[in-house]
mmJSON file of the N, C-alpha and C atoms, coordinates in Angstrom:
{"data_MODEL":{"atom_site":{
"group_PDB":["ATOM","ATOM","ATOM","ATOM","ATOM","ATOM","ATOM","ATOM","ATOM","ATOM","ATOM","ATOM","ATOM","ATOM","ATOM","ATOM","ATOM","ATOM","ATOM","ATOM","ATOM","ATOM","ATOM","ATOM","ATOM","ATOM","ATOM","ATOM","ATOM","ATOM","ATOM","ATOM","ATOM","ATOM","ATOM","ATOM","ATOM","ATOM","ATOM","ATOM","ATOM","ATOM","ATOM","ATOM","ATOM","ATOM","ATOM","ATOM","ATOM","ATOM","ATOM","ATOM","ATOM","ATOM","ATOM","ATOM","ATOM","ATOM","ATOM","ATOM","ATOM","ATOM","ATOM","ATOM","ATOM","ATOM","ATOM","ATOM","ATOM","ATOM","ATOM","ATOM","ATOM","ATOM","ATOM","ATOM","ATOM","ATOM","ATOM","ATOM","ATOM","ATOM","ATOM","ATOM","ATOM","ATOM","ATOM","ATOM","ATOM","ATOM","ATOM","ATOM","ATOM","ATOM","ATOM","ATOM","ATOM","ATOM","ATOM","ATOM","ATOM","ATOM","ATOM","ATOM","ATOM","ATOM","ATOM","ATOM","ATOM","ATOM","ATOM","ATOM","ATOM","ATOM","ATOM","ATOM","ATOM","ATOM","ATOM","ATOM","ATOM","ATOM","ATOM","ATOM","ATOM","ATOM","ATOM","ATOM","ATOM","ATOM","ATOM","ATOM","ATOM","ATOM","ATOM","ATOM","ATOM","ATOM","ATOM","ATOM","ATOM","ATOM","ATOM","ATOM","ATOM","ATOM","ATOM","ATOM","ATOM","ATOM","ATOM","ATOM","ATOM","ATOM","ATOM","ATOM","ATOM","ATOM","ATOM","ATOM","ATOM","ATOM","ATOM","ATOM","ATOM","ATOM","ATOM","ATOM","ATOM","ATOM","ATOM","ATOM","ATOM","ATOM","ATOM","ATOM","ATOM","ATOM","ATOM","ATOM","ATOM","ATOM","ATOM","ATOM","ATOM","ATOM","ATOM","ATOM","ATOM","ATOM","ATOM","ATOM","ATOM","ATOM","ATOM","ATOM","ATOM","ATOM","ATOM","ATOM","ATOM","ATOM","ATOM","ATOM","ATOM","ATOM","ATOM","ATOM","ATOM","ATOM","ATOM","ATOM","ATOM","ATOM","ATOM","ATOM","ATOM","ATOM","ATOM","ATOM","ATOM","ATOM","ATOM","ATOM","ATOM","ATOM","ATOM","ATOM","ATOM","ATOM","ATOM","ATOM","ATOM","ATOM","ATOM","ATOM","ATOM","ATOM","ATOM","ATOM"],
"id":[1,2,3,4,5,6,7,8,9,10,11,12,13,14,15,16,17,18,19,20,21,22,23,24,25,26,27,28,29,30,31,32,33,34,35,36,37,38,39,40,41,42,43,44,45,46,47,48,49,50,51,52,53,54,55,56,57,58,59,60,61,62,63,64,65,66,67,68,69,70,71,72,73,74,75,76,77,78,79,80,81,82,83,84,85,86,87,88,89,90,91,92,93,94,95,96,97,98,99,100,101,102,103,104,105,106,107,108,109,110,111,112,113,114,115,116,117,118,119,120,121,122,123,124,125,126,127,128,129,130,131,132,133,134,135,136,137,138,139,140,141,142,143,144,145,146,147,148,149,150,151,152,153,154,155,156,157,158,159,160,161,162,163,164,165,166,167,168,169,170,171,172,173,174,175,176,177,178,179,180,181,182,183,184,185,186,187,188,189,190,191,192,193,194,195,196,197,198,199,200,201,202,203,204,205,206,207,208,209,210,211,212,213,214,215,216,217,218,219,220,221,222,223,224,225,226,227,228,229,230,231,232,233,234,235,236,237,238,239,240],
"type_symbol":["N","C","C","N","C","C","N","C","C","N","C","C","N","C","C","N","C","C","N","C","C","N","C","C","N","C","C","N","C","C","N","C","C","N","C","C","N","C","C","N","C","C","N","C","C","N","C","C","N","C","C","N","C","C","N","C","C","N","C","C","N","C","C","N","C","C","N","C","C","N","C","C","N","C","C","N","C","C","N","C","C","N","C","C","N","C","C","N","C","C","N","C","C","N","C","C","N","C","C","N","C","C","N","C","C","N","C","C","N","C","C","N","C","C","N","C","C","N","C","C","N","C","C","N","C","C","N","C","C","N","C","C","N","C","C","N","C","C","N","C","C","N","C","C","N","C","C","N","C","C","N","C","C","N","C","C","N","C","C","N","C","C","N","C","C","N","C","C","N","C","C","N","C","C","N","C","C","N","C","C","N","C","C","N","C","C","N","C","C","N","C","C","N","C","C","N","C","C","N","C","C","N","C","C","N","C","C","N","C","C","N","C","C","N","C","C","N","C","C","N","C","C","N","C","C","N","C","C","N","C","C","N","C","C","N","C","C","N","C","C"],
"label_atom_id":["N","CA","C","N","CA","C","N","CA","C","N","CA","C","N","CA","C","N","CA","C","N","CA","C","N","CA","C","N","CA","C","N","CA","C","N","CA","C","N","CA","C","N","CA","C","N","CA","C","N","CA","C","N","CA","C","N","CA","C","N","CA","C","N","CA","C","N","CA","C","N","CA","C","N","CA","C","N","CA","C","N","CA","C","N","CA","C","N","CA","C","N","CA","C","N","CA","C","N","CA","C","N","CA","C","N","CA","C","N","CA","C","N","CA","C","N","CA","C","N","CA","C","N","CA","C","N","CA","C","N","CA","C","N","CA","C","N","CA","C","N","CA","C","N","CA","C","N","CA","C","N","CA","C","N","CA","C","N","CA","C","N","CA","C","N","CA","C","N","CA","C","N","CA","C","N","CA","C","N","CA","C","N","CA","C","N","CA","C","N","CA","C","N","CA","C","N","CA","C","N","CA","C","N","CA","C","N","CA","C","N","CA","C","N","CA","C","N","CA","C","N","CA","C","N","CA","C","N","CA","C","N","CA","C","N","CA","C","N","CA","C","N","CA","C","N","CA","C","N","CA","C","N","CA","C","N","CA","C","N","CA","C","N","CA","C","N","CA","C","N","CA","C","N","CA","C","N","CA","C"],
"label_alt_id":[null,null,null,null,null,null,null,null,null,null,null,null,null,null,null,null,null,null,null,null,null,null,null,null,null,null,null,null,null,null,null,null,null,null,null,null,null,null,null,null,null,null,null,null,null,null,null,null,null,null,null,null,null,null,null,null,null,null,null,null,null,null,null,null,null,null,null,null,null,null,null,null,null,null,null,null,null,null,null,null,null,null,null,null,null,null,null,null,null,null,null,null,null,null,null,null,null,null,null,null,null,null,null,null,null,null,null,null,null,null,null,null,null,null,null,null,null,null,null,null,null,null,null,null,null,null,null,null,null,null,null,null,null,null,null,null,null,null,null,null,null,null,null,null,null,null,null,null,null,null,null,null,null,null,null,null,null,null,null,null,null,null,null,null,null,null,null,null,null,null,null,null,null,null,null,null,null,null,null,null,null,null,null,null,null,null,null,null,null,null,null,null,null,null,null,null,null,null,null,null,null,null,null,null,null,null,null,null,null,null,null,null,null,null,null,null,null,null,null,null,null,null,null,null,null,null,null,null,null,null,null,null,null,null,null,null,null,null,null,null],
"label_comp_id":["UNK","UNK","UNK","UNK","UNK","UNK","UNK","UNK","UNK","UNK","UNK","UNK","UNK","UNK","UNK","UNK","UNK","UNK","UNK","UNK","UNK","UNK","UNK","UNK","UNK","UNK","UNK","UNK","UNK","UNK","UNK","UNK","UNK","UNK","UNK","UNK","UNK","UNK","UNK","UNK","UNK","UNK","UNK","UNK","UNK","UNK","UNK","UNK","UNK","UNK","UNK","UNK","UNK","UNK","UNK","UNK","UNK","UNK","UNK","UNK","UNK","UNK","UNK","UNK","UNK","UNK","UNK","UNK","UNK","UNK","UNK","UNK","UNK","UNK","UNK","UNK","UNK","UNK","UNK","UNK","UNK","UNK","UNK","UNK","UNK","UNK","UNK","UNK","UNK","UNK","UNK","UNK","UNK","UNK","UNK","UNK","UNK","UNK","UNK","UNK","UNK","UNK","UNK","UNK","UNK","UNK","UNK","UNK","UNK","UNK","UNK","UNK","UNK","UNK","UNK","UNK","UNK","UNK","UNK","UNK","UNK","UNK","UNK","UNK","UNK","UNK","UNK","UNK","UNK","UNK","UNK","UNK","UNK","UNK","UNK","UNK","UNK","UNK","UNK","UNK","UNK","UNK","UNK","UNK","UNK","UNK","UNK","UNK","UNK","UNK","UNK","UNK","UNK","UNK","UNK","UNK","UNK","UNK","UNK","UNK","UNK","UNK","UNK","UNK","UNK","UNK","UNK","UNK","UNK","UNK","UNK","UNK","UNK","UNK","UNK","UNK","UNK","UNK","UNK","UNK","UNK","UNK","UNK","UNK","UNK","UNK","UNK","UNK","UNK","UNK","UNK","UNK","UNK","UNK","UNK","UNK","UNK","UNK","UNK","UNK","UNK","UNK","UNK","UNK","UNK","UNK","UNK","UNK","UNK","UNK","UNK","UNK","UNK","UNK","UNK","UNK","UNK","UNK","UNK","UNK","UNK","UNK","UNK","UNK","UNK","UNK","UNK","UNK","UNK","UNK","UNK","UNK","UNK","UNK","UNK","UNK","UNK","UNK","UNK","UNK"],
"label_asym_id":["A","A","A","A","A","A","A","A","A","A","A","A","A","A","A","A","A","A","A","A","A","A","A","A","A","A","A","A","A","A","A","A","A","A","A","A","A","A","A","A","A","A","A","A","A","A","A","A","A","A","A","A","A","A","A","A","A","A","A","A","A","A","A","A","A","A","A","A","A","A","A","A","A","A","A","A","A","A","A","A","A","A","A","A","A","A","A","A","A","A","A","A","A","A","A","A","A","A","A","A","A","A","A","A","A","A","A","A","A","A","A","A","A","A","A","A","A","A","A","A","A","A","A","A","A","A","A","A","A","A","A","A","A","A","A","A","A","A","A","A","A","A","A","A","A","A","A","A","A","A","A","A","A","A","A","A","A","A","A","A","A","A","A","A","A","A","A","A","A","A","A","A","A","A","A","A","A","A","A","A","A","A","A","A","A","A","A","A","A","A","A","A","A","A","A","A","A","A","A","A","A","A","A","A","A","A","A","A","A","A","A","A","A","A","A","A","A","A","A","A","A","A","A","A","A","A","A","A","A","A","A","A","A","A","A","A","A","A","A","A"],
"label_entity_id":["1","1","1","1","1","1","1","1","1","1","1","1","1","1","1","1","1","1","1","1","1","1","1","1","1","1","1","1","1","1","1","1","1","1","1","1","1","1","1","1","1","1","1","1","1","1","1","1","1","1","1","1","1","1","1","1","1","1","1","1","1","1","1","1","1","1","1","1","1","1","1","1","1","1","1","1","1","1","1","1","1","1","1","1","1","1","1","1","1","1","1","1","1","1","1","1","1","1","1","1","1","1","1","1","1","1","1","1","1","1","1","1","1","1","1","1","1","1","1","1","1","1","1","1","1","1","1","1","1","1","1","1","1","1","1","1","1","1","1","1","1","1","1","1","1","1","1","1","1","1","1","1","1","1","1","1","1","1","1","1","1","1","1","1","1","1","1","1","1","1","1","1","1","1","1","1","1","1","1","1","1","1","1","1","1","1","1","1","1","1","1","1","1","1","1","1","1","1","1","1","1","1","1","1","1","1","1","1","1","1","1","1","1","1","1","1","1","1","1","1","1","1","1","1","1","1","1","1","1","1","1","1","1","1","1","1","1","1","1","1"],
"label_seq_id":[1,1,1,2,2,2,3,3,3,4,4,4,5,5,5,6,6,6,7,7,7,8,8,8,9,9,9,10,10,10,11,11,11,12,12,12,13,13,13,14,14,14,15,15,15,16,16,16,17,17,17,18,18,18,19,19,19,20,20,20,21,21,21,22,22,22,23,23,23,24,24,24,25,25,25,26,26,26,27,27,27,28,28,28,29,29,29,30,30,30,31,31,31,32,32,32,33,33,33,34,34,34,35,35,35,36,36,36,37,37,37,38,38,38,39,39,39,40,40,40,41,41,41,42,42,42,43,43,43,44,44,44,45,45,45,46,46,46,47,47,47,48,48,48,49,49,49,50,50,50,51,51,51,52,52,52,53,53,53,54,54,54,55,55,55,56,56,56,57,57,57,58,58,58,59,59,59,60,60,60,61,61,61,62,62,62,63,63,63,64,64,64,65,65,65,66,66,66,67,67,67,68,68,68,69,69,69,70,70,70,71,71,71,72,72,72,73,73,73,74,74,74,75,75,75,76,76,76,77,77,77,78,78,78,79,79,79,80,80,80],
"pdbx_PDB_ins_code":[null,null,null,null,null,null,null,null,null,null,null,null,null,null,null,null,null,null,null,null,null,null,null,null,null,null,null,null,null,null,null,null,null,null,null,null,null,null,null,null,null,null,null,null,null,null,null,null,null,null,null,null,null,null,null,null,null,null,null,null,null,null,null,null,null,null,null,null,null,null,null,null,null,null,null,null,null,null,null,null,null,null,null,null,null,null,null,null,null,null,null,null,null,null,null,null,null,null,null,null,null,null,null,null,null,null,null,null,null,null,null,null,null,null,null,null,null,null,null,null,null,null,null,null,null,null,null,null,null,null,null,null,null,null,null,null,null,null,null,null,null,null,null,null,null,null,null,null,null,null,null,null,null,null,null,null,null,null,null,null,null,null,null,null,null,null,null,null,null,null,null,null,null,null,null,null,null,null,null,null,null,null,null,null,null,null,null,null,null,null,null,null,null,null,null,null,null,null,null,null,null,null,null,null,null,null,null,null,null,null,null,null,null,null,null,null,null,null,null,null,null,null,null,null,null,null,null,null,null,null,null,null,null,null,null,null,null,null,null,null],
"Cartn_x":[-18.918,-18.199,-16.717,-16.034,-14.59,-13.774,-12.466,-11.55,-11.644,-11.656,-11.753,-13.0,-14.139,-15.411,-15.45,-14.87,-14.839,-14.017,-12.826,-11.962,-12.521,-13.203,-13.825,-14.922,-15.702,-16.81,-16.207,-15.089,-14.429,-13.941,-13.24,-12.709,-13.843,-14.867,-15.984,-16.625,-16.885,-17.504,-16.637,-15.349,-14.448,-14.209,-14.042,-13.821,-15.06,-16.214,-17.48,-17.552,-17.269,-17.291,-16.263,-15.083,-14.05,-14.492,-15.137,-15.659,-16.729,-17.577,-18.549,-17.878,-16.803,-16.045,-15.527,-14.992,-14.455,-15.556,-16.768,-17.867,-18.279,-18.204,-18.608,-17.571,-16.364,-15.267,-14.975,-15.088,-14.696,-15.596,-16.73,-17.658,-17.236,-16.156,-15.68,-14.383,-14.268,-13.044,-11.888,-10.731,-9.612,-9.17,-9.329,-8.967,-9.838,-11.081,-11.966,-11.473,-11.034,-10.484,-9.186,-8.34,-7.052,-7.257,-8.179,-8.468,-8.982,-9.857,-10.406,-9.298,-8.383,-7.31,-6.327,-6.082,-5.244,-5.883,-7.184,-7.893,-7.779,-7.896,-7.707,-6.258,-5.29,-3.931,-3.765,-4.39,-4.364,-5.02,-6.127,-6.798,-5.909,-5.113,-4.163,-3.152,-2.611,-1.652,-2.282,-3.483,-4.205,-4.447,-4.855,-5.097,-3.817,-2.694,-1.44,-1.024,-1.383,-1.037,-1.86,-3.192,-4.094,-4.565,-4.326,-4.767,-3.628,-3.909,-2.893,-2.644,-1.591,-1.285,-2.448,-3.019,-4.139,-5.347,-5.635,-6.777,-6.544,-5.289,-4.971,-5.123,-4.702,-4.887,-6.384,-7.126,-8.594,-9.261,-8.842,-9.393,-9.165,-7.888,-7.535,-8.402,-8.567,-9.387,-10.867,-11.373,-12.791,-13.079,-12.151,-12.382,-11.935,-11.204,-10.812,-9.6,-8.669,-7.438,-6.278,-5.486,-4.246,-3.143,-1.961,-0.8,-0.39,-0.457,-0.064,-1.03,-2.319,-3.293,-3.138,-2.896,-2.729,-1.521,-0.388,0.767,0.537,-0.273,-0.576,-1.328,-2.306,-3.051,-2.16,-1.275,-0.325,0.546,0.928,1.847,1.14,-0.141,-0.893,-0.801,-0.25,-0.171,0.837,0.411,1.301,2.496,3.668,4.904,5.467,4.888,5.409,6.265],
"Cartn_y":[26.499,25.693,25.958,26.268,26.582,25.248,25.418,24.249,23.461,24.136,23.421,22.551,23.158,22.41,21.267,21.483,20.39,19.252,19.545,18.491,17.782,18.553,17.951,16.953,17.352,16.494,15.227,15.363,14.22,13.263,13.797,12.918,12.231,12.966,12.393,11.275,11.489,10.466,9.233,9.427,8.316,7.529,8.239,7.546,6.746,7.307,6.57,5.325,5.417,4.229,3.2,3.644,2.73,1.979,2.673,2.065,0.987,1.282,0.314,-0.876,-0.685,-1.818,-2.697,-2.136,-2.925,-3.69,-3.127,-3.857,-5.052,-4.933,-6.012,-7.149,-6.756,-7.789,-8.451,-9.739,-10.551,-10.325,-9.729,-9.523,-8.346,-7.608,-6.489,-6.928,-6.701,-7.021,-6.245,-6.868,-6.126,-4.946,-5.024,-3.931,-2.735,-2.917,-1.834,-1.008,-1.679,-1.018,-0.279,-0.93,-0.361,0.913,0.904,2.113,3.241,2.936,3.94,4.51,3.696,4.198,5.055,4.674,5.518,6.864,6.88,8.126,9.019,8.423,9.236,9.797,9.022,9.472,10.668,10.599,11.733,12.928,12.732,13.874,14.498,13.706,14.235,15.15,14.685,15.515,16.793,16.743,17.913,18.904,18.386,19.263,19.97,19.258,19.888,20.924,20.754,21.703,22.938,22.79,23.925,24.583,24.0,24.581,25.191,26.202,26.746,25.788,25.995,25.121,25.052,26.205,26.259,25.516,25.667,24.988,23.476,23.083,21.653,21.015,21.694,21.201,21.11,22.106,22.105,20.952,20.717,19.624,18.276,18.033,16.784,16.551,17.62,17.535,17.254,17.933,17.74,16.344,15.762,14.411,13.318,13.684,12.706,11.872,12.468,11.739,12.345,11.475,11.978,11.904,12.395,12.509,11.11,10.109,8.746,8.221,8.401,7.951,8.716,10.041,10.908,10.367,10.143,9.614,8.233,7.426,6.067,6.158,7.02,7.197,7.72,8.645,9.201,8.099,7.145,6.122,5.088,5.167,4.194,4.525,5.701,6.135,5.189,4.563,3.641,4.386,3.77,4.306,5.441,5.722,6.867,6.315],
"Cartn_z":[-2.357,-1.398,-1.544,-0.444,-0.507,-0.423,-0.55,-0.539,0.706,1.849,3.087,3.184,2.858,2.911,1.938,0.783,-0.273,0.211,0.752,1.276,2.475,3.327,4.489,4.049,3.063,2.516,1.93,1.143,0.528,1.598,2.554,3.658,4.39,4.721,5.522,4.733,3.463,2.599,2.481,2.172,1.992,3.285,4.408,5.683,6.067,5.792,6.074,5.237,3.961,3.083,3.545,3.893,4.326,5.618,6.503,7.693,7.344,6.382,5.859,5.334,4.532,3.972,5.084,6.155,7.248,7.949,8.056,8.697,7.874,6.537,5.666,5.587,5.974,5.994,4.694,4.687,3.529,2.307,2.453,1.329,0.429,0.84,0.008,-0.606,-1.916,-2.583,-1.996,-1.764,-1.189,-2.039,-3.361,-4.216,-4.006,-3.633,-3.369,-2.236,-1.173,-0.003,-0.338,-1.1,-1.505,-2.291,-3.248,-4.058,-3.174,-2.257,-1.324,-0.441,0.047,0.879,0.07,-1.198,-2.061,-2.345,-2.509,-2.735,-1.478,-0.33,0.881,0.947,0.536,0.502,-0.437,-1.584,-2.561,-1.954,-1.254,-0.559,0.47,1.149,2.153,1.5,0.357,-0.367,-0.892,-1.363,-1.854,-0.7,0.435,1.587,2.015,1.975,2.382,1.348,0.109,-0.928,-0.882,-0.648,-0.807,0.472,1.641,2.892,3.654,4.415,5.34,6.461,7.207,8.322,9.337,9.617,10.587,10.013,8.742,8.122,8.103,7.846,7.803,9.196,10.217,11.586,11.918,11.53,11.77,11.017,9.786,8.974,9.645,10.06,10.696,11.945,12.708,13.906,13.595,12.628,12.196,11.736,10.948,10.437,11.347,12.414,13.445,13.076,12.322,11.972,12.743,13.381,14.014,12.979,13.402,12.455,11.977,12.796,12.374,11.281,11.483,10.496,9.165,9.326,8.126,7.291,7.937,7.225,6.671,7.329,6.864,5.52,5.434,4.178,3.063,3.442,2.429,1.881,2.722,2.311,1.39,1.272,0.425,-1.051,-1.373,-2.76,-3.467,-4.548,-5.262,-5.793,-5.663,-6.14,-5.364,-4.179,-3.376,-2.272],
"occupancy":[1.0,1.0,1.0,1.0,1.0,1.0,1.0,1.0,1.0,1.0,1.0,1.0,1.0,1.0,1.0,1.0,1.0,1.0,1.0,1.0,1.0,1.0,1.0,1.0,1.0,1.0,1.0,1.0,1.0,1.0,1.0,1.0,1.0,1.0,1.0,1.0,1.0,1.0,1.0,1.0,1.0,1.0,1.0,1.0,1.0,1.0,1.0,1.0,1.0,1.0,1.0,1.0,1.0,1.0,1.0,1.0,1.0,1.0,1.0,1.0,1.0,1.0,1.0,1.0,1.0,1.0,1.0,1.0,1.0,1.0,1.0,1.0,1.0,1.0,1.0,1.0,1.0,1.0,1.0,1.0,1.0,1.0,1.0,1.0,1.0,1.0,1.0,1.0,1.0,1.0,1.0,1.0,1.0,1.0,1.0,1.0,1.0,1.0,1.0,1.0,1.0,1.0,1.0,1.0,1.0,1.0,1.0,1.0,1.0,1.0,1.0,1.0,1.0,1.0,1.0,1.0,1.0,1.0,1.0,1.0,1.0,1.0,1.0,1.0,1.0,1.0,1.0,1.0,1.0,1.0,1.0,1.0,1.0,1.0,1.0,1.0,1.0,1.0,1.0,1.0,1.0,1.0,1.0,1.0,1.0,1.0,1.0,1.0,1.0,1.0,1.0,1.0,1.0,1.0,1.0,1.0,1.0,1.0,1.0,1.0,1.0,1.0,1.0,1.0,1.0,1.0,1.0,1.0,1.0,1.0,1.0,1.0,1.0,1.0,1.0,1.0,1.0,1.0,1.0,1.0,1.0,1.0,1.0,1.0,1.0,1.0,1.0,1.0,1.0,1.0,1.0,1.0,1.0,1.0,1.0,1.0,1.0,1.0,1.0,1.0,1.0,1.0,1.0,1.0,1.0,1.0,1.0,1.0,1.0,1.0,1.0,1.0,1.0,1.0,1.0,1.0,1.0,1.0,1.0,1.0,1.0,1.0,1.0,1.0,1.0,1.0,1.0,1.0,1.0,1.0,1.0,1.0,1.0,1.0,1.0,1.0,1.0,1.0,1.0,1.0],
"B_iso_or_equiv":[0.0,0.0,0.0,0.0,0.0,0.0,0.0,0.0,0.0,0.0,0.0,0.0,0.0,0.0,0.0,0.0,0.0,0.0,0.0,0.0,0.0,0.0,0.0,0.0,0.0,0.0,0.0,0.0,0.0,0.0,0.0,0.0,0.0,0.0,0.0,0.0,0.0,0.0,0.0,0.0,0.0,0.0,0.0,0.0,0.0,0.0,0.0,0.0,0.0,0.0,0.0,0.0,0.0,0.0,0.0,0.0,0.0,0.0,0.0,0.0,0.0,0.0,0.0,0.0,0.0,0.0,0.0,0.0,0.0,0.0,0.0,0.0,0.0,0.0,0.0,0.0,0.0,0.0,0.0,0.0,0.0,0.0,0.0,0.0,0.0,0.0,0.0,0.0,0.0,0.0,0.0,0.0,0.0,0.0,0.0,0.0,0.0,0.0,0.0,0.0,0.0,0.0,0.0,0.0,0.0,0.0,0.0,0.0,0.0,0.0,0.0,0.0,0.0,0.0,0.0,0.0,0.0,0.0,0.0,0.0,0.0,0.0,0.0,0.0,0.0,0.0,0.0,0.0,0.0,0.0,0.0,0.0,0.0,0.0,0.0,0.0,0.0,0.0,0.0,0.0,0.0,0.0,0.0,0.0,0.0,0.0,0.0,0.0,0.0,0.0,0.0,0.0,0.0,0.0,0.0,0.0,0.0,0.0,0.0,0.0,0.0,0.0,0.0,0.0,0.0,0.0,0.0,0.0,0.0,0.0,0.0,0.0,0.0,0.0,0.0,0.0,0.0,0.0,0.0,0.0,0.0,0.0,0.0,0.0,0.0,0.0,0.0,0.0,0.0,0.0,0.0,0.0,0.0,0.0,0.0,0.0,0.0,0.0,0.0,0.0,0.0,0.0,0.0,0.0,0.0,0.0,0.0,0.0,0.0,0.0,0.0,0.0,0.0,0.0,0.0,0.0,0.0,0.0,0.0,0.0,0.0,0.0,0.0,0.0,0.0,0.0,0.0,0.0,0.0,0.0,0.0,0.0,0.0,0.0,0.0,0.0,0.0,0.0,0.0,0.0],
"pdbx_formal_charge":[null,null,null,null,null,null,null,null,null,null,null,null,null,null,null,null,null,null,null,null,null,null,null,null,null,null,null,null,null,null,null,null,null,null,null,null,null,null,null,null,null,null,null,null,null,null,null,null,null,null,null,null,null,null,null,null,null,null,null,null,null,null,null,null,null,null,null,null,null,null,null,null,null,null,null,null,null,null,null,null,null,null,null,null,null,null,null,null,null,null,null,null,null,null,null,null,null,null,null,null,null,null,null,null,null,null,null,null,null,null,null,null,null,null,null,null,null,null,null,null,null,null,null,null,null,null,null,null,null,null,null,null,null,null,null,null,null,null,null,null,null,null,null,null,null,null,null,null,null,null,null,null,null,null,null,null,null,null,null,null,null,null,null,null,null,null,null,null,null,null,null,null,null,null,null,null,null,null,null,null,null,null,null,null,null,null,null,null,null,null,null,null,null,null,null,null,null,null,null,null,null,null,null,null,null,null,null,null,null,null,null,null,null,null,null,null,null,null,null,null,null,null,null,null,null,null,null,null,null,null,null,null,null,null,null,null,null,null,null,null],
"auth_seq_id":[1,1,1,2,2,2,3,3,3,4,4,4,5,5,5,6,6,6,7,7,7,8,8,8,9,9,9,10,10,10,11,11,11,12,12,12,13,13,13,14,14,14,15,15,15,16,16,16,17,17,17,18,18,18,19,19,19,20,20,20,21,21,21,22,22,22,23,23,23,24,24,24,25,25,25,26,26,26,27,27,27,28,28,28,29,29,29,30,30,30,31,31,31,32,32,32,33,33,33,34,34,34,35,35,35,36,36,36,37,37,37,38,38,38,39,39,39,40,40,40,41,41,41,42,42,42,43,43,43,44,44,44,45,45,45,46,46,46,47,47,47,48,48,48,49,49,49,50,50,50,51,51,51,52,52,52,53,53,53,54,54,54,55,55,55,56,56,56,57,57,57,58,58,58,59,59,59,60,60,60,61,61,61,62,62,62,63,63,63,64,64,64,65,65,65,66,66,66,67,67,67,68,68,68,69,69,69,70,70,70,71,71,71,72,72,72,73,73,73,74,74,74,75,75,75,76,76,76,77,77,77,78,78,78,79,79,79,80,80,80],
"auth_comp_id":["UNK","UNK","UNK","UNK","UNK","UNK","UNK","UNK","UNK","UNK","UNK","UNK","UNK","UNK","UNK","UNK","UNK","UNK","UNK","UNK","UNK","UNK","UNK","UNK","UNK","UNK","UNK","UNK","UNK","UNK","UNK","UNK","UNK","UNK","UNK","UNK","UNK","UNK","UNK","UNK","UNK","UNK","UNK","UNK","UNK","UNK","UNK","UNK","UNK","UNK","UNK","UNK","UNK","UNK","UNK","UNK","UNK","UNK","UNK","UNK","UNK","UNK","UNK","UNK","UNK","UNK","UNK","UNK","UNK","UNK","UNK","UNK","UNK","UNK","UNK","UNK","UNK","UNK","UNK","UNK","UNK","UNK","UNK","UNK","UNK","UNK","UNK","UNK","UNK","UNK","UNK","UNK","UNK","UNK","UNK","UNK","UNK","UNK","UNK","UNK","UNK","UNK","UNK","UNK","UNK","UNK","UNK","UNK","UNK","UNK","UNK","UNK","UNK","UNK","UNK","UNK","UNK","UNK","UNK","UNK","UNK","UNK","UNK","UNK","UNK","UNK","UNK","UNK","UNK","UNK","UNK","UNK","UNK","UNK","UNK","UNK","UNK","UNK","UNK","UNK","UNK","UNK","UNK","UNK","UNK","UNK","UNK","UNK","UNK","UNK","UNK","UNK","UNK","UNK","UNK","UNK","UNK","UNK","UNK","UNK","UNK","UNK","UNK","UNK","UNK","UNK","UNK","UNK","UNK","UNK","UNK","UNK","UNK","UNK","UNK","UNK","UNK","UNK","UNK","UNK","UNK","UNK","UNK","UNK","UNK","UNK","UNK","UNK","UNK","UNK","UNK","UNK","UNK","UNK","UNK","UNK","UNK","UNK","UNK","UNK","UNK","UNK","UNK","UNK","UNK","UNK","UNK","UNK","UNK","UNK","UNK","UNK","UNK","UNK","UNK","UNK","UNK","UNK","UNK","UNK","UNK","UNK","UNK","UNK","UNK","UNK","UNK","UNK","UNK","UNK","UNK","UNK","UNK","UNK","UNK","UNK","UNK","UNK","UNK","UNK"],
"auth_asym_id":["A","A","A","A","A","A","A","A","A","A","A","A","A","A","A","A","A","A","A","A","A","A","A","A","A","A","A","A","A","A","A","A","A","A","A","A","A","A","A","A","A","A","A","A","A","A","A","A","A","A","A","A","A","A","A","A","A","A","A","A","A","A","A","A","A","A","A","A","A","A","A","A","A","A","A","A","A","A","A","A","A","A","A","A","A","A","A","A","A","A","A","A","A","A","A","A","A","A","A","A","A","A","A","A","A","A","A","A","A","A","A","A","A","A","A","A","A","A","A","A","A","A","A","A","A","A","A","A","A","A","A","A","A","A","A","A","A","A","A","A","A","A","A","A","A","A","A","A","A","A","A","A","A","A","A","A","A","A","A","A","A","A","A","A","A","A","A","A","A","A","A","A","A","A","A","A","A","A","A","A","A","A","A","A","A","A","A","A","A","A","A","A","A","A","A","A","A","A","A","A","A","A","A","A","A","A","A","A","A","A","A","A","A","A","A","A","A","A","A","A","A","A","A","A","A","A","A","A","A","A","A","A","A","A","A","A","A","A","A","A"],
"auth_atom_id":["N","CA","C","N","CA","C","N","CA","C","N","CA","C","N","CA","C","N","CA","C","N","CA","C","N","CA","C","N","CA","C","N","CA","C","N","CA","C","N","CA","C","N","CA","C","N","CA","C","N","CA","C","N","CA","C","N","CA","C","N","CA","C","N","CA","C","N","CA","C","N","CA","C","N","CA","C","N","CA","C","N","CA","C","N","CA","C","N","CA","C","N","CA","C","N","CA","C","N","CA","C","N","CA","C","N","CA","C","N","CA","C","N","CA","C","N","CA","C","N","CA","C","N","CA","C","N","CA","C","N","CA","C","N","CA","C","N","CA","C","N","CA","C","N","CA","C","N","CA","C","N","CA","C","N","CA","C","N","CA","C","N","CA","C","N","CA","C","N","CA","C","N","CA","C","N","CA","C","N","CA","C","N","CA","C","N","CA","C","N","CA","C","N","CA","C","N","CA","C","N","CA","C","N","CA","C","N","CA","C","N","CA","C","N","CA","C","N","CA","C","N","CA","C","N","CA","C","N","CA","C","N","CA","C","N","CA","C","N","CA","C","N","CA","C","N","CA","C","N","CA","C","N","CA","C","N","CA","C","N","CA","C","N","CA","C","N","CA","C","N","CA","C","N","CA","C","N","CA","C"],
"pdbx_PDB_model_num":[1,1,1,1,1,1,1,1,1,1,1,1,1,1,1,1,1,1,1,1,1,1,1,1,1,1,1,1,1,1,1,1,1,1,1,1,1,1,1,1,1,1,1,1,1,1,1,1,1,1,1,1,1,1,1,1,1,1,1,1,1,1,1,1,1,1,1,1,1,1,1,1,1,1,1,1,1,1,1,1,1,1,1,1,1,1,1,1,1,1,1,1,1,1,1,1,1,1,1,1,1,1,1,1,1,1,1,1,1,1,1,1,1,1,1,1,1,1,1,1,1,1,1,1,1,1,1,1,1,1,1,1,1,1,1,1,1,1,1,1,1,1,1,1,1,1,1,1,1,1,1,1,1,1,1,1,1,1,1,1,1,1,1,1,1,1,1,1,1,1,1,1,1,1,1,1,1,1,1,1,1,1,1,1,1,1,1,1,1,1,1,1,1,1,1,1,1,1,1,1,1,1,1,1,1,1,1,1,1,1,1,1,1,1,1,1,1,1,1,1,1,1,1,1,1,1,1,1,1,1,1,1,1,1,1,1,1,1,1,1]
}}}
């Protein structure tokens, strides 16, 4: 599995879990959601570091994140 495929799998899994958390609403601890969003932010930074510009654009399109959402996840990293 190459870097692109690995990152795509990570994003898909985490975004799916985050969507499930939102469906459950109050039954999910807020910290669980925060940790998942921070993990997505770290994945964004990793993707920017290891993928070419074309691969990064393709990844964002594949996982369905626009630039605003991408930056929002990056901003979730504690202390950044």
